[in-house]
N, C-alpha and C positions, 0 to 999 in steps of 0.2 A: 074319762079314760078312752072311750071309743072315739071321741073327737080328736084327741091327741094322736091316736094311731092313724086315723084317717088323714089328718094334716100331714103327718110324717110320710104317708104313702104318696100324697099329692106332691110333696116337695121332692121325693125321690123320683117320681115320674118326670117332673120338670127338669131336674138335673140330668136325668138320663137322656132327655131330648137334646139338651145342650151338648152332651158328650157325642151324640150321633152326628151333629153338624160338622161339615167339612170346614177346616180352617180357611180363613180368607187368604187368598194368594195375592201378594203384592210384588212390585218390582224390587229388584235387589237394592236399588239406590233410593227407595222411597223414604227411608228414615233420614238419609243424608239431605235430600231435597227439603224435607219437612223442617229439619233443624236449620237449614239455610234460610228458609222463609221466616221462621220464628226469629232468627238473629237479625234479619233485615227489619222486621217490625220493631224489635226492641231498639235497634240503632236509630230508626227513624223517630221514635218517641224521645230518645235522649238527645237528638240533634237539635240545636237551636234553630230558630227560623232562618232559613237560608237567604231569603230575600232581604233580611235585615242587615246582613253584612255589607252588601254593596251600597245600600242606602246610608248606612252609618259611615262608611268610609268616604262617600261623596259629601256628606254633610260636614264631616271633620275637615276634609280638604277645603271646602268652601269657607268654613269658619277660619281656618288658618290663613287663607288668602285674604279674607277681609281684615283680619287682625294685622297681617303684614302690611297691607296698604294703609290702614289707619295709623300704624306705628310709623311708617315712612313719612306720611303727611304730618304727623304730630311732631316728630323729633327732627325732621328735616327743615331747612330754611327755604323760604321762597325768595329766590334771588331777585326776581322781577319786581315784586312789591316791597321788598325789604323786610318782610315779616319774619321774625325768628320765633323760636319756641317761647321765649319770655313775653314777647308782645302778644302772641296768641293767648297765652295763659292770662295775661292781664286783661285782655279784651273780654274773655269769657267771664272772668271774675267781676269786671265792671257791669256786664250785662245781668249777672245774677244779683248784684248788690242793689240794683234798682227795684227788684221784686222783693217786697217785704210783706210776706204773708204772716199773719198772726191770728190766732183764734180770738184775741182780745179786741181786734178791730171791728168785729161784727156784732 
């Protein structure tokens, strides 16, 4: 019983000390600035990697260019050598026919 009374008195003394402290003075716009900083941090975490966008667009542009050149060379005819699409396809097919890999040959 004495311990409970003593503990209650100590708690009351501590709380009285907190009541005597002066409140912390801050600038009028402190909360606004704090909220803006927190919003910036949240937005930075939600933002995808910014350096990835230019690299990705450059890679896609390069791939598109390579595909366009390949398609132009594949579907176009070579007037000087007389090669057309069909002759190119047949030459590629002939070169692959000579290679006969099989697991049974070994």
